Structure formats: structure tokens, C-alpha cells
PDB file of N, CA, C, O and CB in Angstrom:
ATOM      1  N   MET A   1      -0.334  -8.554   3.038  1.00  0.00           N
ATOM      2  CA  MET A   1       0.298  -6.974   3.235  1.00  0.00           C
ATOM      3  C   MET A   1       1.630  -7.251   2.591  1.00  0.00           C
ATOM      4  O   MET A   1       2.216  -8.315   2.793  1.00  0.00           O
ATOM      5  CB  MET A   1       0.499  -6.317   5.024  1.00  0.00           C
ATOM      6  N   ASN A   2       2.122  -6.284   1.802  1.00  0.00           N
ATOM      7  CA  ASN A   2       3.349  -6.184   1.151  1.00  0.00           C
ATOM      8  C   ASN A   2       4.083  -5.136   1.867  1.00  0.00           C
ATOM      9  O   ASN A   2       3.581  -4.455   2.762  1.00  0.00           O
ATOM     10  CB  ASN A   2       3.209  -5.902  -0.313  1.00  0.00           C
ATOM     11  N   LYS A   3       5.522  -5.009   1.364  1.00  0.00           N
ATOM     12  CA  LYS A   3       6.473  -4.159   1.960  1.00  0.00           C
ATOM     13  C   LYS A   3       6.096  -2.611   1.521  1.00  0.00           C
ATOM     14  O   LYS A   3       6.471  -1.682   2.236  1.00  0.00           O
ATOM     15  CB  LYS A   3       7.972  -4.625   1.490  1.00  0.00           C
ATOM     16  N   ASP A   4       5.410  -2.396   0.429  1.00  0.00           N
ATOM     17  CA  ASP A   4       5.077  -0.756   0.083  1.00  0.00           C
ATOM     18  C   ASP A   4       3.891  -0.491   1.198  1.00  0.00           C
ATOM     19  O   ASP A   4       3.901   0.558   1.841  1.00  0.00           O
ATOM     20  CB  ASP A   4       4.410  -0.424  -1.798  1.00  0.00           C
ATOM     21  N   GLN A   5       2.842  -1.512   1.404  1.00  0.00           N
ATOM     22  CA  GLN A   5       1.928  -0.947   2.170  1.00  0.00           C
ATOM     23  C   GLN A   5       2.544  -0.883   3.672  1.00  0.00           C
ATOM     24  O   GLN A   5       2.011   0.011   4.330  1.00  0.00           O
ATOM     25  CB  GLN A   5       0.610  -1.736   2.030  1.00  0.00           C
ATOM     26  N   VAL A   6       3.457  -1.556   4.315  1.00  0.00           N
ATOM     27  CA  VAL A   6       4.081  -1.421   5.678  1.00  0.00           C
ATOM     28  C   VAL A   6       4.893  -0.245   5.531  1.00  0.00           C
ATOM     29  O   VAL A   6       4.678   0.633   6.366  1.00  0.00           O
ATOM     30  CB  VAL A   6       4.943  -2.678   6.168  1.00  0.00           C
ATOM     31  N   LYS A   7       5.718  -0.034   4.721  1.00  0.00           N
ATOM     32  CA  LYS A   7       6.649   1.132   4.689  1.00  0.00           C
ATOM     33  C   LYS A   7       5.800   2.476   4.405  1.00  0.00           C
ATOM     34  O   LYS A   7       6.084   3.525   4.982  1.00  0.00           O
ATOM     35  CB  LYS A   7       7.806   0.899   3.518  1.00  0.00           C
ATOM     36  N   GLY A   8       4.873   2.390   3.598  1.00  0.00           N
ATOM     37  CA  GLY A   8       3.760   3.624   3.433  1.00  0.00           C
ATOM     38  C   GLY A   8       3.237   3.968   4.619  1.00  0.00           C
ATOM     39  O   GLY A   8       3.268   5.162   4.917  1.00  0.00           O
ATOM     40  N   ALA A   9       2.629   2.977   5.575  1.00  0.00           N
ATOM     41  CA  ALA A   9       1.745   3.147   6.658  1.00  0.00           C
ATOM     42  C   ALA A   9       3.134   3.713   7.612  1.00  0.00           C
ATOM     43  O   ALA A   9       2.926   4.805   8.140  1.00  0.00           O
ATOM     44  CB  ALA A   9       0.755   1.571   7.187  1.00  0.00           C
ATOM     45  N   ALA A  10       4.132   3.264   7.810  1.00  0.00           N
ATOM     46  CA  ALA A  10       5.171   3.844   8.708  1.00  0.00           C
ATOM     47  C   ALA A  10       5.502   5.239   8.307  1.00  0.00           C
ATOM     48  O   ALA A  10       5.439   6.051   9.230  1.00  0.00           O
ATOM     49  CB  ALA A  10       6.447   3.004   8.702  1.00  0.00           C
ATOM     50  N   LYS A  11       5.870   5.737   7.035  1.00  0.00           N
ATOM     51  CA  LYS A  11       5.952   6.917   6.620  1.00  0.00           C
ATOM     52  C   LYS A  11       4.857   7.842   6.958  1.00  0.00           C
ATOM     53  O   LYS A  11       5.109   8.951   7.430  1.00  0.00           O
ATOM     54  CB  LYS A  11       6.134   6.839   5.404  1.00  0.00           C
ATOM     55  N   GLU A  12       3.799   7.487   6.767  1.00  0.00           N
ATOM     56  CA  GLU A  12       2.531   8.295   7.189  1.00  0.00           C
ATOM     57  C   GLU A  12       2.457   8.419   8.625  1.00  0.00           C
ATOM     58  O   GLU A  12       2.060   9.506   9.047  1.00  0.00           O
ATOM     59  CB  GLU A  12       1.205   7.643   6.709  1.00  0.00           C
ATOM     60  N   VAL A  13       2.770   7.492   9.489  1.00  0.00           N
ATOM     61  CA  VAL A  13       2.593   7.768  10.795  1.00  0.00           C
ATOM     62  C   VAL A  13       3.799   8.779  11.333  1.00  0.00           C
ATOM     63  O   VAL A  13       3.549   9.673  12.141  1.00  0.00           O
ATOM     64  CB  VAL A  13       2.523   6.404  11.545  1.00  0.00           C
ATOM     65  N   ALA A  14       5.005   8.568  10.854  1.00  0.00           N
ATOM     66  CA  ALA A  14       6.303   9.397  11.282  1.00  0.00           C
ATOM     67  C   ALA A  14       5.910  10.643  10.659  1.00  0.00           C
ATOM     68  O   ALA A  14       6.253  11.609  11.341  1.00  0.00           O
ATOM     69  CB  ALA A  14       7.864   8.820  10.730  1.00  0.00           C
ATOM     70  N   GLY A  15       5.190  10.996   9.391  1.00  0.00           N
ATOM     71  CA  GLY A  15       4.960  12.326   9.003  1.00  0.00           C
ATOM     72  C   GLY A  15       3.938  12.977   9.989  1.00  0.00           C
ATOM     73  O   GLY A  15       4.055  14.181  10.217  1.00  0.00           O
ATOM     74  N   LYS A  16       3.036  12.325  10.532  1.00  0.00           N
ATOM     75  CA  LYS A  16       1.882  12.908  11.305  1.00  0.00           C
ATOM     76  C   LYS A  16       2.616  13.301  12.689  1.00  0.00           C
ATOM     77  O   LYS A  16       2.427  14.378  13.255  1.00  0.00           O
ATOM     78  CB  LYS A  16       0.537  11.766  11.509  1.00  0.00           C
ATOM     79  N   VAL A  17       3.403  12.375  13.119  1.00  0.00           N
ATOM     80  CA  VAL A  17       4.333  12.804  14.190  1.00  0.00           C
ATOM     81  C   VAL A  17       5.244  14.097  14.132  1.00  0.00           C
ATOM     82  O   VAL A  17       5.309  14.950  15.017  1.00  0.00           O
ATOM     83  CB  VAL A  17       5.190  11.750  14.357  1.00  0.00           C
ATOM     84  N   GLN A  18       5.941  14.092  12.927  1.00  0.00           N
ATOM     85  CA  GLN A  18       6.637  15.194  12.810  1.00  0.00           C
ATOM     86  C   GLN A  18       6.017  16.440  12.370  1.00  0.00           C
ATOM     87  O   GLN A  18       6.636  17.501  12.460  1.00  0.00           O
ATOM     88  CB  GLN A  18       7.564  14.925  12.078  1.00  0.00           C
ATOM     89  N   LYS A  19       4.833  16.377  11.900  1.00  0.00           N
ATOM     90  CA  LYS A  19       3.808  17.472  11.761  1.00  0.00           C
ATOM     91  C   LYS A  19       3.459  18.044  13.089  1.00  0.00           C
ATOM     92  O   LYS A  19       3.744  19.217  13.331  1.00  0.00           O
ATOM     93  CB  LYS A  19       2.522  16.963  11.084  1.00  0.00           C
ATOM     94  N   ASN A  20       2.828  17.251  14.012  1.00  0.00           N
ATOM     95  CA  ASN A  20       2.304  17.548  15.262  1.00  0.00           C
ATOM     96  C   ASN A  20       3.579  17.965  16.028  1.00  0.00           C
ATOM     97  O   ASN A  20       3.327  18.783  16.914  1.00  0.00           O
ATOM     98  CB  ASN A  20       1.488  16.328  15.906  1.00  0.00           C
ATOM     99  N   THR A  21       4.706  17.669  15.939  1.00  0.00           N
ATOM    100  CA  THR A  21       5.951  17.984  16.783  1.00  0.00           C
ATOM    101  C   THR A  21       6.186  19.547  16.241  1.00  0.00           C
ATOM    102  O   THR A  21       6.543  20.464  16.980  1.00  0.00           O
ATOM    103  CB  THR A  21       7.399  16.809  16.464  1.00  0.00           C
ATOM    104  N   GLY A  22       5.937  19.670  14.907  1.00  0.00           N
ATOM    105  CA  GLY A  22       6.307  21.104  14.350  1.00  0.00           C
ATOM    106  C   GLY A  22       5.198  21.956  14.852  1.00  0.00           C
ATOM    107  O   GLY A  22       5.444  23.108  15.210  1.00  0.00           O
ATOM    108  N   ASP A  23       3.905  21.435  14.907  1.00  0.00           N
ATOM    109  CA  ASP A  23       2.870  22.244  15.378  1.00  0.00           C
ATOM    110  C   ASP A  23       3.107  22.833  16.955  1.00  0.00           C
ATOM    111  O   ASP A  23       2.882  23.964  17.388  1.00  0.00           O
ATOM    112  CB  ASP A  23       1.572  21.368  15.259  1.00  0.00           C
ATOM    113  N   ALA A  24       3.631  21.669  17.627  1.00  0.00           N
ATOM    114  CA  ALA A  24       3.874  21.965  19.191  1.00  0.00           C
ATOM    115  C   ALA A  24       4.907  22.925  19.212  1.00  0.00           C
ATOM    116  O   ALA A  24       4.731  23.866  19.985  1.00  0.00           O
ATOM    117  CB  ALA A  24       4.324  20.676  20.109  1.00  0.00           C
ATOM    118  N   ILE A  25       6.028  22.906  18.492  1.00  0.00           N
ATOM    119  CA  ILE A  25       7.150  23.892  18.777  1.00  0.00           C
ATOM    120  C   ILE A  25       7.240  24.924  17.933  1.00  0.00           C
ATOM    121  O   ILE A  25       8.253  25.622  17.938  1.00  0.00           O
ATOM    122  CB  ILE A  25       8.395  23.327  18.771  1.00  0.00           C
ATOM    123  N   GLY A  26       6.070  25.202  16.985  1.00  0.00           N
ATOM    124  CA  GLY A  26       5.914  26.480  16.470  1.00  0.00           C
ATOM    125  C   GLY A  26       6.911  26.438  15.016  1.00  0.00           C
ATOM    126  O   GLY A  26       7.279  27.447  14.414  1.00  0.00           O
ATOM    127  N   SER A  27       7.185  25.243  14.694  1.00  0.00           N
ATOM    128  CA  SER A  27       8.149  25.115  13.347  1.00  0.00           C
ATOM    129  C   SER A  27       7.476  24.816  12.084  1.00  0.00           C
ATOM    130  O   SER A  27       7.098  23.684  11.782  1.00  0.00           O
ATOM    131  CB  SER A  27       9.201  23.967  13.484  1.00  0.00           C
ATOM    132  N   THR A  28       7.331  25.896  11.323  1.00  0.00           N
ATOM    133  CA  THR A  28       6.658  25.557   9.927  1.00  0.00           C
ATOM    134  C   THR A  28       7.436  24.903   9.135  1.00  0.00           C
ATOM    135  O   THR A  28       6.869  24.419   8.156  1.00  0.00           O
ATOM    136  CB  THR A  28       6.230  26.661   9.152  1.00  0.00           C
ATOM    137  N   GLU A  29       8.670  24.706   9.238  1.00  0.00           N
ATOM    138  CA  GLU A  29       9.628  24.068   8.458  1.00  0.00           C
ATOM    139  C   GLU A  29       9.200  22.339   8.734  1.00  0.00           C
ATOM    140  O   GLU A  29       9.014  21.571   7.791  1.00  0.00           O
ATOM    141  CB  GLU A  29      11.292  24.599   8.989  1.00  0.00           C
ATOM    142  N   GLN A  30       9.093  21.927  10.167  1.00  0.00           N
ATOM    143  CA  GLN A  30       8.824  20.880  10.491  1.00  0.00           C
ATOM    144  C   GLN A  30       7.525  20.298  10.099  1.00  0.00           C
ATOM    145  O   GLN A  30       7.395  19.210   9.536  1.00  0.00           O
ATOM    146  CB  GLN A  30       9.025  20.908  11.588  1.00  0.00           C
ATOM    147  N   GLN A  31       6.561  21.110  10.441  1.00  0.00           N
ATOM    148  CA  GLN A  31       5.134  20.967   9.734  1.00  0.00           C
ATOM    149  C   GLN A  31       5.156  20.588   8.337  1.00  0.00           C
ATOM    150  O   GLN A  31       4.522  19.622   7.915  1.00  0.00           O
ATOM    151  CB  GLN A  31       4.353  22.261   9.770  1.00  0.00           C
ATOM    152  N   ALA A  32       5.978  21.439   7.516  1.00  0.00           N
ATOM    153  CA  ALA A  32       6.009  21.077   6.090  1.00  0.00           C
ATOM    154  C   ALA A  32       6.519  19.809   5.890  1.00  0.00           C
ATOM    155  O   ALA A  32       5.844  19.043   5.203  1.00  0.00           O
ATOM    156  CB  ALA A  32       6.762  21.977   5.303  1.00  0.00           C
ATOM    157  N   LYS A  33       7.642  19.402   6.378  1.00  0.00           N
ATOM    158  CA  LYS A  33       8.343  18.212   6.286  1.00  0.00           C
ATOM    159  C   LYS A  33       7.523  17.033   6.761  1.00  0.00           C
ATOM    160  O   LYS A  33       7.573  15.953   6.172  1.00  0.00           O
ATOM    161  CB  LYS A  33       9.577  18.322   7.026  1.00  0.00           C
ATOM    162  N   GLY A  34       6.808  17.231   7.772  1.00  0.00           N
ATOM    163  CA  GLY A  34       5.951  16.071   8.121  1.00  0.00           C
ATOM    164  C   GLY A  34       4.837  16.067   7.455  1.00  0.00           C
ATOM    165  O   GLY A  34       4.318  14.952   7.493  1.00  0.00           O
ATOM    166  N   MET A  35       4.126  16.987   6.741  1.00  0.00           N
ATOM    167  CA  MET A  35       3.085  16.745   5.799  1.00  0.00           C
ATOM    168  C   MET A  35       3.559  16.217   4.347  1.00  0.00           C
ATOM    169  O   MET A  35       2.817  15.582   3.597  1.00  0.00           O
ATOM    170  CB  MET A  35       2.322  18.034   5.662  1.00  0.00           C
ATOM    171  N   ALA A  36       4.869  16.557   4.058  1.00  0.00           N
ATOM    172  CA  ALA A  36       5.378  15.838   2.921  1.00  0.00           C
ATOM    173  C   ALA A  36       5.583  14.411   3.085  1.00  0.00           C
ATOM    174  O   ALA A  36       5.217  13.602   2.232  1.00  0.00           O
ATOM    175  CB  ALA A  36       6.571  16.384   2.525  1.00  0.00           C
ATOM    176  N   ARG A  37       6.139  14.100   4.122  1.00  0.00           N
ATOM    177  CA  ARG A  37       6.434  12.729   4.407  1.00  0.00           C
ATOM    178  C   ARG A  37       5.057  11.771   4.569  1.00  0.00           C
ATOM    179  O   ARG A  37       4.964  10.597   4.211  1.00  0.00           O
ATOM    180  CB  ARG A  37       7.315  12.724   5.747  1.00  0.00           C
ATOM    181  N   GLU A  38       4.092  12.529   5.158  1.00  0.00           N
ATOM    182  CA  GLU A  38       2.775  11.745   5.281  1.00  0.00           C
ATOM    183  C   GLU A  38       2.349  11.614   3.921  1.00  0.00           C
ATOM    184  O   GLU A  38       1.958  10.497   3.583  1.00  0.00           O
ATOM    185  CB  GLU A  38       1.627  12.446   6.180  1.00  0.00           C
ATOM    186  N   ALA A  39       2.347  12.510   3.096  1.00  0.00           N
ATOM    187  CA  ALA A  39       1.697  12.197   1.622  1.00  0.00           C
ATOM    188  C   ALA A  39       2.528  11.225   1.003  1.00  0.00           C
ATOM    189  O   ALA A  39       2.070  10.360   0.256  1.00  0.00           O
ATOM    190  CB  ALA A  39       1.600  13.494   0.600  1.00  0.00           C
ATOM    191  N   GLU A  40       3.840  11.344   1.308  1.00  0.00           N
ATOM    192  CA  GLU A  40       4.833  10.199   0.556  1.00  0.00           C
ATOM    193  C   GLU A  40       4.390   8.782   1.001  1.00  0.00           C
ATOM    194  O   GLU A  40       4.315   7.817   0.240  1.00  0.00           O
ATOM    195  CB  GLU A  40       6.554  10.378   1.002  1.00  0.00           C
ATOM    196  N   GLY A  41       4.101   8.773   2.346  1.00  0.00           N
ATOM    197  CA  GLY A  41       3.575   7.542   2.874  1.00  0.00           C
ATOM    198  C   GLY A  41       2.089   7.090   2.522  1.00  0.00           C
ATOM    199  O   GLY A  41       1.717   5.922   2.641  1.00  0.00           O
ATOM    200  N   LYS A  42       1.307   8.088   2.094  1.00  0.00           N
ATOM    201  CA  LYS A  42       0.027   7.742   1.798  1.00  0.00           C
ATOM    202  C   LYS A  42       0.182   7.198   0.173  1.00  0.00           C
ATOM    203  O   LYS A  42      -0.586   6.314  -0.206  1.00  0.00           O
ATOM    204  CB  LYS A  42      -1.016   9.080   2.071  1.00  0.00           C
ATOM    205  N   ILE A  43       1.065   7.683  -0.638  1.00  0.00           N
ATOM    206  CA  ILE A  43       1.178   7.364  -1.919  1.00  0.00           C
ATOM    207  C   ILE A  43       1.914   6.227  -1.960  1.00  0.00           C
ATOM    208  O   ILE A  43       1.760   5.574  -2.993  1.00  0.00           O
ATOM    209  CB  ILE A  43       1.685   8.344  -2.686  1.00  0.00           C
ATOM    210  N   GLN A  44       2.629   5.809  -1.196  1.00  0.00           N
ATOM    211  CA  GLN A  44       3.528   4.389  -1.285  1.00  0.00           C
ATOM    212  C   GLN A  44       2.558   3.397  -0.757  1.00  0.00           C
ATOM    213  O   GLN A  44       2.513   2.293  -1.300  1.00  0.00           O
ATOM    214  CB  GLN A  44       5.053   4.345  -0.299  1.00  0.00           C
ATOM    215  N   LYS A  45       1.640   3.715   0.418  1.00  0.00           N
ATOM    216  CA  LYS A  45       0.660   2.618   0.830  1.00  0.00           C
ATOM    217  C   LYS A  45      -0.324   2.454  -0.543  1.00  0.00           C
ATOM    218  O   LYS A  45      -0.669   1.324  -0.890  1.00  0.00           O
ATOM    219  CB  LYS A  45      -0.281   3.105   2.343  1.00  0.00           C
ATOM    220  N   LYS A  46      -0.691   3.474  -1.189  1.00  0.00           N
ATOM    221  CA  LYS A  46      -1.706   3.132  -2.227  1.00  0.00           C
ATOM    222  C   LYS A  46      -1.031   2.317  -3.322  1.00  0.00           C
ATOM    223  O   LYS A  46      -1.644   1.418  -3.898  1.00  0.00           O
ATOM    224  CB  LYS A  46      -2.373   4.435  -2.841  1.00  0.00           C
ATOM    225  N   VAL A  47       0.400   2.671  -3.649  1.00  0.00           N
ATOM    226  CA  VAL A  47       1.057   1.661  -4.659  1.00  0.00           C
ATOM    227  C   VAL A  47       1.072   0.225  -4.100  1.00  0.00           C
ATOM    228  O   VAL A  47       0.955  -0.790  -4.787  1.00  0.00           O
ATOM    229  CB  VAL A  47       2.597   2.087  -4.995  1.00  0.00           C
ATOM    230  N   GLY A  48       1.226   0.268  -2.817  1.00  0.00           N
ATOM    231  CA  GLY A  48       1.328  -1.209  -2.127  1.00  0.00           C
ATOM    232  C   GLY A  48      -0.092  -1.945  -2.386  1.00  0.00           C
ATOM    233  O   GLY A  48      -0.178  -3.084  -2.843  1.00  0.00           O
ATOM    234  N   ASP A  49      -1.202  -1.124  -2.024  1.00  0.00           N
ATOM    235  CA  ASP A  49      -2.471  -1.548  -2.222  1.00  0.00           C
ATOM    236  C   ASP A  49      -2.718  -1.932  -3.640  1.00  0.00           C
ATOM    237  O   ASP A  49      -3.266  -3.005  -3.892  1.00  0.00           O
ATOM    238  CB  ASP A  49      -3.366  -0.561  -1.791  1.00  0.00           C
ATOM    239  N   ALA A  50      -2.366  -1.167  -4.519  1.00  0.00           N
ATOM    240  CA  ALA A  50      -2.629  -1.441  -6.077  1.00  0.00           C
ATOM    241  C   ALA A  50      -1.798  -2.878  -6.341  1.00  0.00           C
ATOM    242  O   ALA A  50      -2.351  -3.804  -6.936  1.00  0.00           O
ATOM    243  CB  ALA A  50      -1.965  -0.025  -7.173  1.00  0.00           C
ATOM    244  N   ARG A  51      -0.588  -2.968  -5.906  1.00  0.00           N
ATOM    245  CA  ARG A  51       0.155  -4.238  -6.112  1.00  0.00           C
ATOM    246  C   ARG A  51      -0.531  -5.393  -5.394  1.00  0.00           C
ATOM    247  O   ARG A  51      -0.455  -6.541  -5.831  1.00  0.00           O
ATOM    248  CB  ARG A  51       1.618  -4.105  -5.609  1.00  0.00           C
ATOM    249  N   GLU A  52      -1.091  -5.131  -4.470  1.00  0.00           N
ATOM    250  CA  GLU A  52      -1.852  -6.355  -3.795  1.00  0.00           C
ATOM    251  C   GLU A  52      -3.026  -6.675  -4.667  1.00  0.00           C
ATOM    252  O   GLU A  52      -3.113  -7.812  -5.130  1.00  0.00           O
ATOM    253  CB  GLU A  52      -2.397  -6.028  -2.244  1.00  0.00           C
ATOM    254  N   THR A  53      -3.809  -5.900  -4.895  1.00  0.00           N
ATOM    255  CA  THR A  53      -4.965  -5.935  -5.809  1.00  0.00           C
ATOM    256  C   THR A  53      -4.595  -6.628  -7.141  1.00  0.00           C
ATOM    257  O   THR A  53      -5.355  -7.490  -7.582  1.00  0.00           O
ATOM    258  CB  THR A  53      -5.480  -4.487  -6.083  1.00  0.00           C
ATOM    259  N   LEU A  54      -3.576  -6.327  -7.737  1.00  0.00           N
ATOM    260  CA  LEU A  54      -3.046  -7.002  -8.924  1.00  0.00           C
ATOM    261  C   LEU A  54      -2.652  -8.473  -8.739  1.00  0.00           C
ATOM    262  O   LEU A  54      -2.849  -9.349  -9.581  1.00  0.00           O
ATOM    263  CB  LEU A  54      -1.867  -6.260  -9.399  1.00  0.00           C
ATOM    264  N   LYS A  55      -1.999  -8.669  -7.387  1.00  0.00           N
ATOM    265  CA  LYS A  55      -1.624  -9.881  -7.221  1.00  0.00           C
ATOM    266  C   LYS A  55      -2.808 -10.791  -6.779  1.00  0.00           C
ATOM    267  O   LYS A  55      -2.868 -11.908  -7.293  1.00  0.00           O
ATOM    268  CB  LYS A  55      -0.547  -9.866  -6.329  1.00  0.00           C
ATOM    269  N   ASP A  56      -3.643 -10.465  -5.983  1.00  0.00           N
ATOM    270  CA  ASP A  56      -4.800 -11.231  -5.773  1.00  0.00           C
ATOM    271  C   ASP A  56      -5.731 -11.571  -7.102  1.00  0.00           C
ATOM    272  O   ASP A  56      -6.196 -12.694  -7.293  1.00  0.00           O
ATOM    273  CB  ASP A  56      -5.588 -10.474  -4.749  1.00  0.00           C
ATOM    274  N   SER A  57      -5.940 -10.446  -7.997  1.00  0.00           N
ATOM    275  CA  SER A  57      -6.568 -10.784  -9.192  1.00  0.00           C
ATOM    276  C   SER A  57      -5.559 -11.843 -10.132  1.00  0.00           C
ATOM    277  O   SER A  57      -6.064 -12.549 -11.005  1.00  0.00           O
ATOM    278  CB  SER A  57      -6.918  -9.358  -9.948  1.00  0.00           C
ATOM    279  N   SER A  58      -4.611 -11.855  -9.947  1.00  0.00           N
ATOM    280  CA  SER A  58      -3.676 -12.708 -10.687  1.00  0.00           C
ATOM    281  C   SER A  58      -3.812 -14.044 -10.293  1.00  0.00           C
ATOM    282  O   SER A  58      -4.075 -14.941 -11.094  1.00  0.00           O
ATOM    283  CB  SER A  58      -2.298 -12.314 -10.524  1.00  0.00           C
ATOM    284  N   ASP A  59      -3.619 -14.242  -8.906  1.00  0.00           N
ATOM    285  CA  ASP A  59      -3.998 -15.497  -8.190  1.00  0.00           C
ATOM    286  C   ASP A  59      -5.306 -15.850  -8.484  1.00  0.00           C
ATOM    287  O   ASP A  59      -5.296 -17.003  -8.914  1.00  0.00           O
ATOM    288  CB  ASP A  59      -3.869 -15.408  -6.745  1.00  0.00           C
ATOM    289  N   ARG A  60      -6.445 -15.385  -8.452  1.00  0.00           N
ATOM    290  CA  ARG A  60      -7.601 -15.801  -8.625  1.00  0.00           C
ATOM    291  C   ARG A  60      -7.884 -15.978 -10.307  1.00  0.00           C
ATOM    292  O   ARG A  60      -8.798 -16.738 -10.628  1.00  0.00           O
ATOM    293  CB  ARG A  60      -8.494 -14.838  -7.865  1.00  0.00           C
ATOM    294  N   SER A  61      -7.296 -15.452 -11.120  1.00  0.00           N
ATOM    295  CA  SER A  61      -7.168 -15.853 -12.530  1.00  0.00           C
ATOM    296  C   SER A  61      -6.374 -17.183 -12.794  1.00  0.00           C
ATOM    297  O   SER A  61      -6.730 -17.979 -13.664  1.00  0.00           O
ATOM    298  CB  SER A  61      -6.494 -14.730 -13.276  1.00  0.00           C
ATOM    299  N   LEU A  62      -5.342 -17.364 -12.038  1.00  0.00           N
ATOM    300  CA  LEU A  62      -4.601 -18.730 -12.065  1.00  0.00           C
ATOM    301  C   LEU A  62      -5.479 -19.812 -11.617  1.00  0.00           C
ATOM    302  O   LEU A  62      -5.466 -20.939 -12.113  1.00  0.00           O
ATOM    303  CB  LEU A  62      -3.330 -18.741 -11.156  1.00  0.00           C
ATOM    304  N   ASP A  63      -6.230 -19.441 -10.680  1.00  0.00           N
ATOM    305  CA  ASP A  63      -7.042 -20.504  -9.821  1.00  0.00           C
ATOM    306  C   ASP A  63      -8.277 -20.773 -10.798  1.00  0.00           C
ATOM    307  O   ASP A  63      -8.674 -21.937 -10.746  1.00  0.00           O
ATOM    308  CB  ASP A  63      -7.574 -19.882  -8.168  1.00  0.00           C
ATOM    309  N   SER A  64      -8.837 -20.091 -11.512  1.00  0.00           N
ATOM    310  CA  SER A  64      -9.872 -20.397 -12.504  1.00  0.00           C
ATOM    311  C   SER A  64      -9.402 -20.775 -13.740  1.00  0.00           C
ATOM    312  O   SER A  64     -10.181 -21.177 -14.603  1.00  0.00           O
ATOM    313  CB  SER A  64     -10.717 -19.349 -12.711  1.00  0.00           C
ATOM    314  N   ASP A  65      -8.036 -20.678 -13.953  1.00  0.00           N
ATOM    315  CA  ASP A  65      -7.387 -21.219 -15.317  1.00  0.00           C
ATOM    316  C   ASP A  65      -7.383 -22.813 -14.828  1.00  0.00           C
ATOM    317  O   ASP A  65      -7.673 -23.697 -15.634  1.00  0.00           O
ATOM    318  CB  ASP A  65      -5.600 -20.477 -15.755  1.00  0.00           C
ATOM    319  N   ASP A  66      -7.088 -23.064 -13.670  1.00  0.00           N
ATOM    320  CA  ASP A  66      -6.976 -24.467 -13.125  1.00  0.00           C
ATOM    321  C   ASP A  66      -8.231 -25.380 -13.325  1.00  0.00           C
ATOM    322  O   ASP A  66      -8.332 -26.477 -13.875  1.00  0.00           O
ATOM    323  CB  ASP A  66      -6.687 -24.384 -11.623  1.00  0.00           C
ATOM    324  N   ASP A  67      -9.249 -24.505 -12.642  1.00  0.00           N
ATOM    325  CA  ASP A  67     -10.406 -25.156 -12.758  1.00  0.00           C
ATOM    326  C   ASP A  67     -10.941 -25.427 -14.471  1.00  0.00           C
ATOM    327  O   ASP A  67     -11.592 -26.406 -14.836  1.00  0.00           O
ATOM    328  CB  ASP A  67     -11.405 -24.261 -11.877  1.00  0.00           C
ATOM    329  N   THR A  68     -10.526 -24.419 -15.259  1.00  0.00           N
ATOM    330  CA  THR A  68     -10.976 -24.581 -16.656  1.00  0.00           C
ATOM    331  C   THR A  68     -10.217 -25.978 -17.139  1.00  0.00           C
ATOM    332  O   THR A  68     -10.771 -26.935 -17.682  1.00  0.00           O
ATOM    333  CB  THR A  68     -10.549 -23.172 -17.627  1.00  0.00           C
ATOM    334  N   ASP A  69      -8.917 -25.863 -16.830  1.00  0.00           N
ATOM    335  CA  ASP A  69      -8.148 -27.238 -17.386  1.00  0.00           C
ATOM    336  C   ASP A  69      -8.754 -28.420 -16.850  1.00  0.00           C
ATOM    337  O   ASP A  69      -8.906 -29.379 -17.607  1.00  0.00           O
ATOM    338  CB  ASP A  69      -6.572 -27.336 -16.976  1.00  0.00           C
ATOM    339  N   ARG A  70      -9.144 -28.495 -15.589  1.00  0.00           N
ATOM    340  CA  ARG A  70      -9.622 -29.716 -15.054  1.00  0.00           C
ATOM    341  C   ARG A  70     -11.178 -30.079 -15.679  1.00  0.00           C
ATOM    342  O   ARG A  70     -11.608 -31.217 -15.870  1.00  0.00           O
ATOM    343  CB  ARG A  70      -9.611 -29.554 -13.407  1.00  0.00           C
ATOM    344  N   THR A  71     -11.802 -28.966 -15.909  1.00  0.00           N
ATOM    345  CA  THR A  71     -12.937 -29.097 -16.598  1.00  0.00           C
ATOM    346  C   THR A  71     -12.934 -29.923 -18.231  1.00  0.00           C
ATOM    347  O   THR A  71     -13.620 -30.841 -18.680  1.00  0.00           O
ATOM    348  CB  THR A  71     -13.377 -27.644 -16.654  1.00  0.00           C
ATOM    349  N   LEU A  72     -11.946 -29.191 -18.747  1.00  0.00           N
ATOM    350  CA  LEU A  72     -11.759 -29.629 -20.192  1.00  0.00           C
ATOM    351  C   LEU A  72     -11.181 -30.777 -20.237  1.00  0.00           C
ATOM    352  O   LEU A  72     -11.395 -31.424 -21.262  1.00  0.00           O
ATOM    353  CB  LEU A  72     -11.011 -28.776 -21.011  1.00  0.00           C
ATOM    354  N   SER A  73     -10.337 -31.363 -19.245  1.00  0.00           N
ATOM    355  CA  SER A  73      -9.683 -32.499 -19.268  1.00  0.00           C
ATOM    356  C   SER A  73     -10.579 -33.735 -19.215  1.00  0.00           C
ATOM    357  O   SER A  73     -10.300 -34.794 -19.777  1.00  0.00           O
ATOM    358  CB  SER A  73      -8.776 -32.467 -18.245  1.00  0.00           C
ATOM    359  N   ARG A  74     -11.704 -33.505 -18.477  1.00  0.00           N
ATOM    360  CA  ARG A  74     -12.751 -34.619 -18.036  1.00  0.00           C
ATOM    361  C   ARG A  74     -13.323 -35.078 -19.409  1.00  0.00           C
ATOM    362  O   ARG A  74     -13.587 -34.269 -20.298  1.00  0.00           O
ATOM    363  CB  ARG A  74     -14.044 -34.019 -16.953  1.00  0.00           C
ATOM    364  N   LYS A  75     -13.500 -36.427 -19.532  1.00  0.00           N
ATOM    365  CA  LYS A  75     -14.086 -36.778 -20.534  1.00  0.00           C
ATOM    366  C   LYS A  75     -15.535 -37.341 -20.381  1.00  0.00           C
ATOM    367  O   LYS A  75     -15.770 -37.978 -19.354  1.00  0.00           O
ATOM    368  CB  LYS A  75     -13.276 -37.570 -21.082  1.00  0.00           C
ATOM    369  N   PRO A  76     -16.510 -37.175 -21.282  1.00  0.00           N
ATOM    370  CA  PRO A  76     -17.956 -37.340 -20.781  1.00  0.00           C
ATOM    371  C   PRO A  76     -18.092 -38.882 -20.545  1.00  0.00           C
ATOM    372  O   PRO A  76     -19.153 -39.353 -20.135  1.00  0.00           O
ATOM    373  CB  PRO A  76     -19.131 -36.760 -21.912  1.00  0.00           C
TER     374      PRO A  76
END
């Protein structure tokens, strides 16, 4: 898990709380701010997910390159 995933999840939860608070007190401004914050969190979390996928893919690629190098360096 990377920092974008963590921060995104936190913003998403904070946005939900703010929206629900706005619902409870009848404040459309707080509802809108909460929805915007929640959306921002979801986007940041998706960015973190994409970065994690690229990192994992890169790590696997490097691992397979190591295997290839070992295979090529063996003499029959």
C-alpha cells in the first residue's frame, strides 16, 4: 500500500462523514463539500492503485529478467 492509497482512503471517509453531517444538519453546502472531498479521495486512491500496479508489474519484470540472465549464463 502506498501513500496515495492511504491518503485517498482517508479523504474518502472524511468526505462521507462531512456529507452525512451535512445531511443531518440540513446543510447543502456541507453535503456538497463532503461529496467533493469523497470524490477527490476516490481519485487519489485510484492513482495509488495504478502506481501500485505499475510497481508490481515492474518488480515482476525485473524478477523475470534475472531468471533470463541466469538461464543465458548457464553453459550446456
